[in-house]
LODO-5328 format. One record per residue: residue number from 1; x, y, z of N, C-alpha, C in turn; residue in one letter. Coordinates in steps of 0.1 Angstrom, whole numbers, plus 2048, in hexadecimal, padded with zeros to 3 digits. Layout:
REC	NUM	X	Y	Z	X	Y	Z	X	Y	Z	A
...
//
This chain:
REC	1	5F8	9D1	2EE	5F7	9C9	2FB	601	9BF	2FC	M
REC	2	605	9B8	2F1	60F	9AE	2F1	61D	9B4	2F0	I
REC	3	626	9B0	2F8	634	9B5	2F7	63D	9A9	2F2	D
REC	4	642	9A2	2FC	64C	997	2F8	644	98A	2F4	T
REC	5	649	984	2EA	645	977	2E5	651	96E	2E4	L
REC	6	650	962	2E9	65A	958	2E7	653	94C	2DF	R
REC	7	658	949	2D3	651	940	2CB	65A	934	2C7	L
REC	8	653	928	2C7	65A	91C	2C2	656	91B	2B3	N
REC	9	660	91C	2AA	65C	91B	29C	65B	90C	298	L
REC	10	64E	909	296	64B	8FA	293	64F	8F6	285	I
REC	11	64A	8FD	27B	64D	8FA	26D	657	904	269	D
REC	12	663	900	265	66E	909	263	678	903	259	C
REC	13	67C	90A	24F	687	906	246	692	910	246	E
REC	14	69E	90B	248	6AA	913	24A	6B3	911	23E	I
REC	15	6B6	91C	237	6BF	91B	22B	6CE	91A	22F	K
REC	16	6D5	914	226	6E4	913	228	6EA	920	22A	R
REC	17	6E4	92B	224	6EA	938	225	6E7	940	231	S
REC	18	6DF	93A	23A	6DA	941	246	6E6	945	24F	C
REC	19	6E8	951	253	6F4	955	25C	6F3	952	26A	P
REC	20	6EF	945	26D	6EF	940	27B	6FD	93F	280	L
REC	21	6FE	941	28D	70B	93E	294	709	931	29B	T
REC	22	712	927	297	711	91A	29D	71B	919	2A8	I
REC	23	717	916	2B4	720	914	2BF	723	905	2C0	Q
REC	24	730	902	2BF	734	8F4	2BF	735	8EE	2CD	Q
REC	25	735	8E1	2CE	736	8DA	2DA	744	8DC	2E0	G
REC	26	746	8D8	2EC	753	8D9	2F3	75B	8CD	2F0	T
REC	27	769	8CF	2EF	772	8C4	2EC	77A	8C0	2F8	I
REC	28	77A	8B3	2FB	783	8AE	306	791	8AD	300	D
REC	29	79A	8B5	304	7A8	8B6	2FE	7AF	8A8	2FF	Y
REC	30	7AD	8A2	30B	7B5	895	30D	7B0	88A	305	S
REC	31	7A4	88A	301	79E	87F	2F9	79A	883	2EB	T
REC	32	798	890	2E9	794	895	2DC	785	893	2D9	G
REC	33	77E	88E	2E3	770	88C	2E2	768	899	2E3	L
REC	34	75D	89A	2DB	755	8A6	2DA	749	8A3	2E3	I
REC	35	746	8AC	2EC	73A	8AB	2F4	730	8B6	2F0	H
REC	36	723	8B3	2F3	718	8BC	2F0	718	8C0	2E1	N
REC	37	71B	8B6	2D9	71B	8B8	2CA	70F	8B0	2C5	D
REC	38	704	8B7	2C2	6F7	8B1	2BF	6F1	8B6	2B2	N
REC	39	6E8	8AE	2AD	6E0	8B3	2A1	6D8	8BF	2A4	D
REC	40	6DA	8CA	29D	6D2	8D6	2A0	6C7	8D7	296	L
REC	41	6C9	8D6	289	6BF	8D8	27F	6C4	8D2	272	F
REC	42	6BB	8D1	268	6BE	8CD	25A	6BC	8D9	252	I
REC	43	6C6	8DE	24A	6C4	8E9	241	6BD	8E5	234	D
REC	44	6BA	8EE	22B	6B2	8EB	21F	6BA	8E2	215	N
REC	45	6C6	8E0	217	6CE	8D7	20F	6CE	8C8	214	T
REC	46	6C8	8C7	220	6C8	8BA	226	6D3	8B7	230	G
REC	47	6DC	8C1	232	6E7	8BF	23B	6E3	8C0	249	K
REC	48	6E7	8B7	251	6E5	8B7	260	6EF	8C0	266	I
REC	49	6EB	8CB	26D	6F4	8D4	273	6F5	8D0	282	V
REC	50	702	8CF	286	704	8CB	294	70B	8D6	29C	R
REC	51	709	8D5	2A9	710	8DE	2B3	709	8DE	2C0	G
REC	52	70C	8E6	2C9	706	8E7	2D6	6F9	8F0	2D6	S
REC	53	6FA	8FA	2CD	6EE	903	2CA	6F2	90C	2BF	K
REC	54	6E8	913	2B9	6E9	91D	2AF	6E1	929	2B2	A
REC	55	6E5	935	2AD	6DD	940	2B1	6DF	94B	2A6	Y
REC	56	6D6	954	2A5	6D6	95F	29C	6D0	96B	2A4	L
REC	57	6D8	976	2A5	6D4	982	2AD	6D1	98D	2A3	N
REC	58	6C5	992	2A3	6C2	99E	29B	6BE	9A9	2A5	D
REC	59	6BE	9B5	2A0	6BA	9C1	2A8	6AC	9BF	2AE	E
REC	60	6A3	9B8	2A7	695	9B7	2AA	691	9AA	2B0	K
REC	61	69A	9A0	2AF	696	993	2B5	6A3	98A	2B8	F
REC	62	6A1	980	2BF	6AC	976	2C2	6A6	968	2BE	N
REC	63	6AE	960	2B6	6AA	953	2B3	6B5	949	2B8	L
REC	64	6B0	93E	2BE	6B9	934	2C4	6B4	926	2C0	T
REC	65	6BE	91E	2BD	6BB	910	2B9	6C2	907	2C4	I
REC	66	6BA	900	2CB	6C0	8F6	2D5	6BE	8E8	2D0	Q
REC	67	6C7	8DF	2D3	6C6	8D1	2CE	6BA	8CA	2D5	P
REC	68	6B4	8C2	2CD	6A9	8BA	2D4	6AC	8AC	2D6	T
REC	69	6B9	8A9	2D5	6BE	89B	2D9	6CB	89E	2E2	I
REC	70	6CE	894	2EA	6DA	895	2F2	6E3	889	2EF	E
REC	71	6F0	88B	2F1	6F9	880	2EF	700	87C	2FC	T
REC	72	704	86F	2FC	70B	86A	308	716	860	302	E
REC	73	720	85E	30A	72B	855	305	727	847	308	L
REC	74	729	83E	2FE	726	830	300	733	829	304	N
REC	75	733	81C	305	73F	814	309	74B	815	300	D
REC	76	748	81A	2F4	753	81B	2EA	758	829	2E9	F
REC	77	754	832	2F3	758	840	2F3	754	847	2E6	N
REC	78	748	844	2E1	743	84B	2D6	736	852	2DA	R
REC	79	733	85D	2D3	727	864	2D6	71B	85B	2D2	N
REC	80	712	859	2DB	706	851	2D9	6FA	859	2DC	K
REC	81	6F0	858	2D3	6E4	860	2D5	6DC	85B	2E0	I
REC	82	6D8	864	2E9	6D0	861	2F5	6C2	867	2F3	K
REC	83	6B9	85F	2F0	6AB	863	2ED	6A5	868	2F9	V
REC	84	69F	874	2F9	697	879	304	689	876	301	K
REC	85	681	880	2FC	673	87D	2F9	66F	883	2EC	R
REC	86	678	881	2E2	676	887	2D5	674	87C	2CB	F
REC	87	66B	87E	2C2	667	873	2B8	671	874	2AC	K
REC	88	672	869	2A6	67B	868	29A	674	86E	28E	R
REC	89	67B	875	286	675	87B	27A	673	870	270	I
REC	90	67C	867	26D	67B	85C	264	684	851	268	N
REC	91	67E	846	26D	687	83C	272	68F	834	268	E
REC	92	68A	834	25B	691	82C	251	69C	834	24A	T
REC	93	699	841	248	6A3	849	241	6AE	84F	24A	I
REC	94	6AA	854	256	6B3	85A	25F	6B0	855	26D	Q
REC	95	6B4	849	270	6B0	843	27D	6B5	84A	289	P
REC	96	6C0	852	288	6C5	859	294	6C1	868	295	D
REC	97	6B8	86C	28C	6B4	87B	28C	6A6	87C	292	L
REC	98	6A5	886	29B	699	887	2A3	693	895	2A0	Y
REC	99	686	896	2A2	67E	8A2	29F	684	8AE	2A7	D
REC	100	68A	8B8	2A1	690	8C3	2A8	686	8CE	2AA	W
REC	101	679	8CC	2A6	66F	8D6	2A8	664	8D1	2B2	N
REC	102	669	8C9	2BC	65F	8C4	2C5	658	8CF	2CD	N
REC	103	64B	8D1	2CB	644	8DD	2D0	641	8DC	2DF	E
REC	104	643	8D0	2E5	640	8CF	2F3	64B	8D2	2FC	D
REC	105	657	8D5	2F7	663	8D8	2FF	664	8E7	301	D
REC	106	668	8EB	30D	669	8F9	311	677	8FE	30D	E
REC	107	681	8F6	30A	68F	8FB	308	694	8F7	2FB	V
REC	108	692	8EB	2F6	698	8E6	2EA	68F	8EA	2DE	K
REC	109	696	8EC	2D2	68F	8F0	2C6	694	8FD	2C1	G
REC	110	68C	903	2B7	68F	910	2B2	686	91A	2B8	I
REC	111	68C	924	2BF	684	92E	2C6	688	93C	2C2	F
REC	112	67E	945	2C1	681	953	2BE	67A	95B	2C8	I
REC	113	681	965	2CD	67C	96E	2D7	67C	97C	2D1	S
REC	114	671	984	2D3	670	991	2CE	666	999	2D5	T
REC	115	667	9A6	2D4	65D	9B0	2D9	655	9B5	2CE	S
REC	116	647	9B3	2CD	63F	9B7	2C2	640	9C6	2C0	L
REC	117	63F	9CF	2CB	640	9DD	2C8	64D	9E1	2C2	P
REC	118	658	9DA	2C6	665	9DE	2C0	667	9DA	2B2	R
REC	119	65F	9D1	2AD	65F	9CD	29F	65B	9D8	296	L
REC	120	653	9E2	29C	64E	9ED	294	654	9FB	299	L
REC	121	659	9FB	2A5	65E	A08	2AB	66B	A06	2B1	N
REC	122	671	A12	2B5	67E	A12	2BB	67E	A0B	2C9	E
REC	123	673	A0D	2D1	671	A08	2DE	665	9FF	2DF	T
REC	124	663	9F9	2EA	656	9F1	2EC	64C	9F8	2F5	N
REC	125	64D	A06	2F5	644	A0E	2FD	635	A0D	2F7	L
REC	126	634	A0F	2EA	627	A11	2E4	61F	A03	2E4	K
REC	127	612	A04	2E7	609	9F9	2E6	605	9F7	2D7	T
REC	128	607	9EC	2D1	603	9EA	2C3	5F5	9E6	2C2	L
REC	129	5EE	9EB	2B8	5E0	9E6	2B5	5E1	9D8	2B0	S
REC	130	5D5	9D2	2AE	5D4	9C4	2A9	5DB	9C3	29C	F
REC	131	5D7	9CD	293	5DD	9CC	285	5EB	9CF	285	S
REC	132	5F0	9D8	28E	5FE	9DA	28F	606	9CE	293	E
REC	133	600	9C7	29C	607	9BA	2A1	608	9B0	295	Q
REC	134	5FE	9AF	28D	5FE	9A7	282	609	9AB	278	Q
REC	135	60A	9B8	276	615	9BD	26D	623	9BA	273	T
REC	136	624	9BB	280	631	9B9	286	635	9AA	284	A
REC	137	62C	9A1	286	62F	993	284	632	98F	275	L
REC	138	62B	996	26C	62F	994	25E	63C	999	25B	K
REC	139	640	9A4	261	64D	9AA	25F	658	9A0	265	N
REC	140	655	99A	270	65E	990	276	660	984	26D	L
REC	141	655	97F	267	656	974	25E	65E	978	252	E
REC	142	65C	984	24D	664	988	241	672	98A	244	S
REC	143	675	98F	250	683	991	254	68A	983	255	K
REC	144	684	979	25B	689	96C	25C	68C	966	24E	L
REC	145	683	969	245	685	963	237	691	96A	231	K
REC	146	693	977	234	69F	97D	22E	6AC	977	234	E
REC	147	6AB	972	240	6B7	96B	246	6B8	95D	241	Y
REC	148	6AE	958	23A	6AF	94A	235	6A7	940	23E	G
REC	149	69E	945	246	695	93D	24E	687	93E	24A	I
REC	150	682	934	244	674	935	23F	66B	92E	249	K
REC	151	660	935	24E	657	930	258	64A	937	257	T
REC	152	640	931	25C	632	937	25E	630	93A	26C	N
REC	153	631	947	26F	631	94C	27D	623	948	284	I
REC	154	619	947	27C	60C	944	282	60B	936	288	N
REC	155	614	92D	282	615	91F	287	61E	91E	293	N
REC	156	626	928	296	62F	927	2A1	628	925	2AF	A
REC	157	62F	91D	2B7	629	91A	2C4	62D	924	2CE	S
REC	158	623	928	2D7	626	933	2E1	62E	92D	2EC	L
REC	159	639	933	2F0	641	92F	2FB	642	939	306	S
REC	160	640	946	303	63F	951	30C	636	95C	307	R
REC	161	62D	962	30F	625	96D	30B	625	977	316	V
REC	162	629	983	312	629	98F	31C	61F	999	317	D
REC	163	615	99C	320	60B	9A7	31D	60D	9B3	326	T
REC	164	60A	9BF	322	60D	9CA	32A	602	9D5	328	F
REC	165	602	9DE	332	5F9	9EA	331	602	9F6	337	T
REC	166	602	A01	330	609	A0D	335	5FF	A17	33A	N
REC	167	602	A1D	345	5F9	A28	34A	602	A34	34D	I
REC	168	5FC	A40	34B	603	A4C	34E	5FF	A50	35C	K
REC	169	609	A51	365	605	A54	373	607	A62	377	T
REC	170	601	A66	381	601	A74	385	60F	A78	38B	E
REC	171	615	A6E	392	621	A70	399	62C	A67	394	F
REC	172	639	A69	398	644	A60	394	642	A52	39A	P
REC	173	648	A48	394	646	A3B	398	649	A38	3A7	F
REC	174	654	A3F	3AC	657	A3C	3BA	64C	A40	3C4	Y
REC	175	643	A49	3C0	638	A4D	3C9	62F	A42	3CC	S
REC	176	62F	A38	3C3	626	A2C	3C5	62D	A20	3CB	Y
REC	177	63A	A21	3CE	641	A16	3D2	63D	A11	3E0	S
REC	178	639	A1A	3E9	633	A15	3F6	627	A0D	3F4	N
REC	179	61E	A11	3EB	612	A09	3E8	616	9FB	3E3	L
REC	180	61F	9FA	3DA	623	9ED	3D4	62A	9E4	3DF	F
REC	181	631	9EA	3E8	637	9E3	3F3	62D	9DB	3FB	D
REC	182	621	9E0	3FB	616	9DA	403	610	9CE	3FD	L
REC	183	612	9CD	3F0	60B	9C3	3E8	612	9B5	3E7	M
REC	184	60A	9AB	3E8	60F	99D	3E5	605	996	3DC	E
REC	185	60B	98F	3D2	602	988	3C8	601	97A	3CC	C
REC	186	5F5	975	3CB	5F2	967	3CE	5FA	95D	3C6	S
REC	187	601	954	3CD	609	949	3C6	615	94F	3BF	R
REC	188	619	95B	3C2	624	961	3BB	62D	967	3C6	M
REC	189	63A	967	3C4	644	96C	3CE	648	97A	3CA	K
REC	190	648	983	3D3	64C	991	3D1	65B	992	3D0	S
REC	191	660	999	3C6	66F	99B	3C4	671	9AA	3C3	V
REC	192	677	9B0	3CD	678	9BE	3CE	683	9C4	3C5	G
REC	193	681	9CF	3BE	68B	9D6	3B6	68B	9E5	3BA	Y
REC	194	68B	9E8	3C7	68B	9F6	3CB	67F	9FD	3C8	G
REC	195	680	A0A	3C5	674	A12	3C2	672	A14	3B3	N
REC	196	678	A0C	3AB	677	A0E	39C	66F	A03	395	E
REC	197	66E	9F7	39B	666	9ED	395	662	9E2	3A0	S
REC	198	657	9DB	39E	653	9D1	3A7	64F	9C5	39F	F
REC	199	654	9B9	3A4	652	9AD	39D	64C	9A2	3A6	L
REC	200	642	99B	3A2	63D	98F	3A9	63E	984	39F	W
REC	201	642	978	3A3	644	96D	39A	643	960	3A0	R
REC	202	641	956	398	643	948	39B	64A	942	38F	N
REC	203	64B	935	38E	652	92F	383	64C	930	376	G
REC	204	63F	933	375	638	933	368	633	941	364	N
REC	205	633	94A	36D	62D	957	36B	634	963	372	Q
REC	206	634	96E	36D	639	97A	373	62F	986	371	E
REC	207	62E	98E	37C	627	99A	37B	630	9A6	37F	L
REC	208	632	9AF	376	63C	9BA	379	635	9C7	377	M
REC	209	638	9D1	380	634	9DE	37F	640	9E7	380	I
REC	210	642	9F0	376	64F	9F7	377	64E	A05	370	Y
REC	211	658	A0D	372	659	A1A	36C	65E	A18	35E	D
REC	212	655	A1A	354	659	A17	346	663	A22	341	K
REC	213	661	A2E	345	66A	A39	340	678	A36	345	V
REC	214	67A	A33	351	687	A31	357	68D	A24	350	K
REC	215	686	A1A	34E	68B	A0E	347	690	A11	339	E
REC	216	689	A1A	332	68D	A1D	324	69A	A26	325	M
REC	217	69A	A2F	32E	6A6	A38	32F	6B2	A30	334	R
REC	218	6B0	A26	33C	6BC	A1D	340	6C1	A16	334	D
REC	219	6B9	A12	32B	6BD	A0A	31F	6C3	A13	314	K
REC	220	6BD	A1F	313	6C1	A29	309	6C1	A37	30F	K
REC	221	6CC	A3B	315	6CD	A48	31B	6CA	A54	312	P
REC	222	6CC	A52	305	6C9	A5D	2FC	6BB	A5E	2F7	D
REC	223	6B2	A55	2FB	6A5	A54	2F6	69D	A61	2F9	I
REC	224	695	A65	2F0	68D	A72	2F2	680	A6F	2F9	K
REC	225	67E	A73	305	671	A72	30C	66E	A7F	313	I
REC	226	662	A83	311	65E	A90	317	660	A91	326	L
REC	227	666	A9B	32B	668	A9D	33A	65B	A9D	341	P
REC	228	65C	A97	34D	650	A96	356	646	A8C	352	G
REC	229	64A	A83	349	640	A78	344	642	A6C	34D	K
REC	230	637	A68	354	637	A5D	35D	62E	A51	357	N
REC	231	635	A46	353	62E	A3B	34D	631	A2F	356	I
REC	232	626	A29	35B	627	A1C	362	622	A11	35A	M
REC	233	62A	A06	35A	627	9FA	351	623	9EE	35A	R
REC	234	618	9E8	357	613	9DC	35D	615	9D1	353	F
REC	235	61D	9C7	356	621	9BD	34D	61E	9AF	353	E
REC	236	617	9A7	34C	614	999	350	61B	990	346	N
REC	237	623	987	34C	62C	97E	343	628	970	346	R
REC	238	624	969	33B	622	95A	33C	62F	954	336	L
REC	239	637	94D	33F	645	94A	33B	646	93C	336	L
REC	240	63C	933	337	63D	925	333	631	922	32A	K
REC	241	634	918	321	62A	913	318	61E	90D	320	K
REC	242	621	906	32A	616	900	332	60D	90A	339	R
REC	243	614	915	33D	60C	920	343	603	927	339	K
REC	244	608	929	32D	601	92F	322	5F4	927	31F	I
REC	245	5F6	91A	31E	5EB	911	31B	5E1	910	326	L
REC	246	5E5	911	332	5DC	910	33D	5D5	91E	340	S
REC	247	5DB	929	33B	5D5	936	33D	5CC	93B	332	S
REC	248	5D1	93A	325	5CA	93F	31A	5C6	935	310	I
REC	249	5CA	928	312	5C6	91D	30A	5CB	91C	2FC	K
REC	250	5D3	925	2F8	5D7	926	2EA	5E6	921	2E8	F
REC	251	5E8	91A	2DD	5F5	914	2DB	5FE	91B	2D1	K
REC	252	5F8	921	2C7	600	927	2BC	5FD	936	2BB	T
REC	253	605	93D	2B3	603	94B	2B1	5F6	94D	2A9	V
REC	254	5F3	944	2A0	5E6	946	298	5DA	944	2A1	G
REC	255	5DB	93B	2AA	5CF	939	2B4	5CE	945	2BD	E
REC	256	5D9	94A	2C1	5D9	956	2CA	5D2	962	2C4	L
REC	257	5D5	965	2B7	5CF	970	2B1	5C1	96E	2AC	Y
REC	258	5BD	961	2AA	5AF	95F	2A8	5A6	961	2B4	K
REC	259	5AD	960	2C0	5A6	962	2CD	5AC	96D	2D5	N
REC	260	5AF	978	2CE	5B7	983	2D4	5B0	989	2E0	Y
REC	261	5A2	98A	2DF	59B	991	2EA	59C	989	2F7	N
REC	262	59D	97C	2F5	59E	973	301	5AC	976	309	E
REC	263	5B6	979	301	5C3	97C	307	5C2	98A	30E	L
REC	264	5BB	993	308	5B9	9A0	30E	5B1	99F	31B	K
REC	265	5A7	997	31B	59F	995	327	5A7	98E	332	E
REC	266	5B0	985	32E	5B8	97E	338	5C2	988	33E	F
REC	267	5C8	991	336	5D1	99B	33B	5CA	9A3	346	H
REC	268	5BF	9A8	342	5B7	9B1	34C	5B4	9A9	358	I
REC	269	5B0	99D	357	5AC	995	362	5B7	992	36C	K
REC	270	5C3	990	366	5CF	98D	36E	5D3	999	376	E
REC	271	5D4	9A5	370	5D7	9B1	377	5CD	9B5	381	I
REC	272	5C0	9B3	37E	5B5	9B6	387	5B6	9AD	393	S
REC	273	5B8	9A0	391	5B8	996	39C	5C4	998	3A5	K
REC	274	5D0	99C	3A0	5DC	99C	3A8	5DF	9AA	3AD	K
REC	275	5DA	9B5	3A6	5DD	9C2	3AB	5D1	9CA	3AF	I
REC	276	5C7	9CA	3A6	5BB	9D3	3A9	5AF	9CC	3AD	F
REC	277	5B0	9C2	3B6	5A5	9BA	3BB	59D	9C1	3C6	R
REC	278	5A2	9CC	3CB	59B	9D3	3D6	594	9E0	3D1	F
REC	279	589	9E4	3D8	583	9F0	3D4	582	9F9	3E1	T
REC	280	586	A05	3E0	587	A0E	3EB	57F	A1B	3E8	F
REC	281	575	A1E	3F0	56D	A2A	3EE	573	A35	3F8	D
REC	282	57B	A3E	3F2	582	A47	3FB	578	A50	403	E
REC	283	56D	A53	3FD	563	A5C	404	55E	A56	411	I
REC	284	55D	A48	412	558	A42	41E	561	A43	42A	K
REC	285	56E	A46	427	578	A46	431	57A	A54	437	F
REC	286	575	A5E	430	577	A6C	434	571	A6F	442	L
REC	287	579	A74	44B	575	A78	458	574	A6D	462	G
REC	288	577	A60	45E	576	A55	467	583	A52	46E	K
REC	289	582	A4D	47A	58E	A4A	482	594	A3D	47E	N
REC	290	59F	A3A	484	5A8	A2F	481	5A0	A22	480	F
REC	291	598	A1F	48A	591	A12	48A	585	A12	481	Y
REC	292	57E	A1D	480	572	A1D	477	576	A1B	469	E
REC	293	582	A20	465	587	A1E	457	589	A0F	454	K
REC	294	58F	A08	45E	591	9FA	45D	584	9F2	45C	K
REC	295	57A	9F6	464	56D	9F0	464	566	9F2	456	A
REC	296	567	9FE	451	561	A01	444	568	9F9	439	I
REC	297	575	9F8	43A	57C	9F0	430	578	9E1	430	L
REC	298	577	9DC	43C	573	9CE	43D	565	9CB	438	C
REC	299	55C	9D5	43B	54E	9D4	436	54E	9D4	427	K
REC	300	556	9DD	421	556	9DE	412	55C	9D1	40C	D
REC	301	566	9CB	412	56D	9C0	40C	566	9B2	40F	Q
REC	302	560	9B1	41B	55C	9A4	420	54D	9A3	422	Y
REC	303	545	9AE	420	537	9AD	421	532	9AA	42F	G
REC	304	52A	9A0	430	524	99C	43D	52E	996	447	N
REC	305	539	992	442	544	98C	44B	54D	997	450	K
REC	306	549	9A4	44E	553	9AF	451	557	9AF	460	W
REC	307	54E	9AC	469	552	9AD	477	55D	9A3	47B	L
REC	308	55C	997	477	566	98D	479	574	991	473	D
REC	309	573	996	467	57F	99A	460	585	9A7	467	E
REC	310	57D	9AF	46C	581	9BC	472	589	9B8	47F	F
REC	311	584	9AE	487	58A	9AA	493	598	9A3	490	I
REC	312	598	99B	485	5A4	995	481	5AF	99F	47C	R
REC	313	5AA	9A9	475	5B3	9B3	470	5B9	9BB	47C	L
REC	314	5B1	9BF	486	5B7	9C6	491	5C1	9BD	499	I
REC	315	5BE	9B0	499	5C6	9A7	4A1	5D4	9A4	49A	G
REC	316	5D4	9A4	48D	5E1	9A1	486	5E9	9AD	484	I
REC	317	5E4	9B9	486	5EC	9C5	483	5F9	9C6	48C	E
REC	318	5F8	9C3	499	605	9C3	4A1	60F	9B9	49C	P
REC	319	60A	9AD	497	614	9A3	492	61B	9A8	485	L
REC	320	613	9AF	47C	619	9B4	470	625	9BD	473	I
REC	321	624	9C5	47E	62E	9CE	481	63B	9C8	486	K
REC	322	63A	9BC	48B	646	9B6	492	64B	9A9	48A	V
REC	323	643	9A3	481	648	998	47A	643	998	46C	M
REC	324	64C	992	463	647	991	455	640	984	453	D
REC	325	63A	982	447	631	976	445	639	969	446	V
REC	326	646	969	442	64E	95C	443	650	958	451	D
REC	327	652	962	45A	654	95E	468	647	959	46E	Y
REC	328	63B	95F	46A	62E	95A	46F	62C	94B	46A	L
REC	329	62F	949	45D	62D	93C	457	636	931	45E	L
REC	330	642	936	462	64A	92D	469	644	928	476	G
REC	331	63E	931	47D	637	92E	48A	62C	924	487	I
REC	332	624	927	47D	619	91E	479	61E	910	476	V
REC	333	629	90F	46F	62F	902	46B	634	8FA	477	E
REC	334	63A	901	481	63F	8FA	48D	634	8F6	496	R
REC	335	62A	8FE	498	61F	8FB	4A1	615	8F1	49B	L
REC	336	614	8F0	48E	60B	8E7	488	612	8DC	480	D
REC	337	61E	8D8	485	626	8CE	47F	61F	8C0	47F	A
REC	338	615	8BE	488	60F	8B1	488	604	8B0	47D	D
REC	339	601	8BB	476	5F6	8BA	46C	5FC	8B3	45F	K
REC	340	5F2	8AE	457	5F6	8A8	44B	5FC	8B3	441	K
REC	341	605	8AF	439	60C	8B9	430	602	8C2	428	P
REC	342	5F7	8BB	423	5ED	8C3	41B	5E6	8CD	424	V
REC	343	5E2	8C9	42F	5DB	8D2	439	5E3	8DD	43D	A
REC	344	5F0	8DA	440	5FA	8E5	444	5FC	8EF	439	L
REC	345	5FD	8EA	42C	5FF	8F3	421	5F3	8FC	41F	R
REC	346	5E7	8F7	420	5DB	8FF	41F	5DA	90A	429	V
REC	347	5DE	906	436	5DD	90F	441	5E7	91A	43F	K
REC	348	5F3	917	43B	5FE	921	438	5FA	92A	42D	K
REC	349	5F3	925	423	5EF	92D	418	5E4	937	41C	S
REC	350	5DB	933	425	5D1	93C	42A	5D7	947	433	R
REC	351	5E0	943	43C	5E7	94C	444	5EE	957	43C	V
REC	352	5F5	952	432	5FD	95B	42A	5F4	965	423	K
REC	353	5E8	961	41D	5DF	96A	417	5D9	974	420	K
REC	354	5D6	96F	42C	5D0	978	436	5DA	983	43B	F
REC	355	5E6	97E	43D	5F1	988	441	5F3	992	436	Y
REC	356	5F5	98E	429	5F8	997	41F	5EC	9A1	41C	N
REC	357	5E0	99C	41C	5D4	9A5	41A	5D3	9AF	426	D
REC	358	5D6	9AA	432	5D5	9B3	43E	5E0	9BE	43D	S
REC	359	5EC	9BA	439	5F7	9C4	438	5F3	9CE	42D	K
REC	360	5ED	9CA	422	5E9	9D3	418	5DE	9DD	41D	F
REC	361	5D4	9D7	424	5C9	9E0	429	5CE	9EA	433	F
REC	362	5D6	9E6	43C	5DC	9EF	446	5E4	9FA	43F	I
REC	363	5EC	9F6	435	5F4	A00	42E	5EB	A0A	425	G
REC	364	5E0	A04	41F	5D8	A0C	417	5D0	A17	41E	I
REC	365	5CF	A15	42B	5C8	A1F	434	5D1	A29	43A	L
REC	366	5DE	A28	437	5E7	A31	43C	5E5	A3F	436	D
REC	367	5E3	A49	43E	5E0	A57	439	5ED	A5E	434	E
REC	368	5F9	A58	437	605	A5F	434	606	A60	424	K
REC	369	60A	A6D	420	60C	A6F	412	619	A69	40D	L
REC	370	61A	A64	401	625	A5D	3FC	62F	A67	3F6	N
REC	371	63C	A63	3F6	646	A6C	3F0	643	A70	3E2	D
REC	372	645	A7D	3DF	643	A82	3D2	635	A83	3CD	G
REC	373	62B	A82	3D7	61D	A83	3D3	616	A8A	3DE	S
REC	374	609	A8D	3DB	600	A93	3E5	5F5	A8A	3E8	S
REC	375	5F7	A7C	3E7	5ED	A72	3E9	5F2	A67	3F2	K
REC	376	5E8	A61	3F9	5EC	A56	402	5EA	A49	3F9	N
REC	377	5EC	A3D	400	5EC	A31	3F9	5DF	A2E	3F2	N
REC	378	5D4	A30	3F9	5C7	A2E	3F3	5C4	A36	3E7	M
REC	379	5C8	A43	3E7	5C5	A4B	3DC	5CE	A47	3D0	E
REC	380	5DA	A43	3D3	5E3	A3E	3C8	5DE	A32	3C2	L
REC	381	5D9	A28	3CA	5D4	A1C	3C6	5C8	A1E	3BC	Y
REC	382	5BF	A27	3C1	5B3	A2A	3B9	5B7	A31	3AC	N
REC	383	5C1	A39	3AC	5C6	A40	3A0	5CA	A35	396	E
REC	384	5D3	A2C	39A	5D8	A22	391	5CD	A19	38C	L
REC	385	5C4	A15	395	5B9	A0C	391	5B0	A12	386	K
REC	386	5AD	A1F	388	5A4	A26	37F	5AB	A27	371	T
REC	387	5B8	A2B	371	5BF	A2D	365	5C1	A20	35D	K
REC	388	5C4	A15	365	5C6	A08	35E	5B9	A04	357	F
REC	389	5AE	A04	35D	5A1	A00	357	59E	A09	34B	Y
REC	390	5A1	A15	34C	59E	A1F	341	5A7	A1B	335	K
REC	391	5B3	A17	338	5BD	A14	32D	5B9	A07	326	E
REC	392	5B4	9FD	32D	5B1	9F0	327	5A3	9EF	322	V
REC	393	59B	9FA	324	58D	9F9	31F	58C	9F8	310	A
//
């Protein structure tokens, strides 16, 4: 279920023999002054290693060290340490050295990015079992030790966590693209990538659905995949430490795996809430006319409030055909400019949700068959929903 992990190595010892590449700061030729030359880390001999950053690229992972202090020029044109929010390691012994493992920072420190499935396999296609993931992390820790970096992966702080589910679809990915075009995720912006992948994102999280077979072939044209194999991947990405803490409440790798079932439940909940939150009984719509289908849909989704929602749905349909949601929100903003900012923001949020849900409902009732398939949008939606829940059960 877990694919990409980005970890902040909290307790870490780096040997003098470690094959890190140190990127030096830039030099002002006219003055000879070095800029962006900062303390990066202390090796096992006690030497302070300086530079703008350091990195180590392996086939299975990427490690980067960013400085946790910044320098600025003082009145004597000398580099002067500019303290940000990092605590001193030892004020008496090394007064100018600061903690390079500050776990609250999203950028600075020692970070490693890897794909758990790729630690054990050639690609990241296969879902690893719980025990296989533990093996993958132990292999990563051993590999780092071989390079001269000693650390306890279980103590590493989580900086990014990507979870995924693969499903085998009946038709090629492009057959479902019309369905995904109708979808909008709450508090996330849709970013289109043609008929090969769909991405919704904000600053802290991404939800991506894409053709996994095509993605692998694009990266490795000679990879062996059975012809006619259709694999769709649902990927939920927590991109920031703060988002991880607010979503799954765990701070370290060790805590994550002690509460692994909660991560699995969160993954299912996120995909369900953003993609599979609707239920459509295809049998109910058989033989019904255009308006009856919409009435049945509103009854199924809204219960006793179905009539009000049915009238609203019929009313907004002509607008959806002639204007997009941003144009409608612009009208709301201009006509309600006298409202308080909070009230206006709430109203725009409600209008946007109603517009997007209505657009989806209208599209899901379209009887037109999709390219490359013998199913309409509703049938394709139900196929994906059924297969997703079967896969994560």
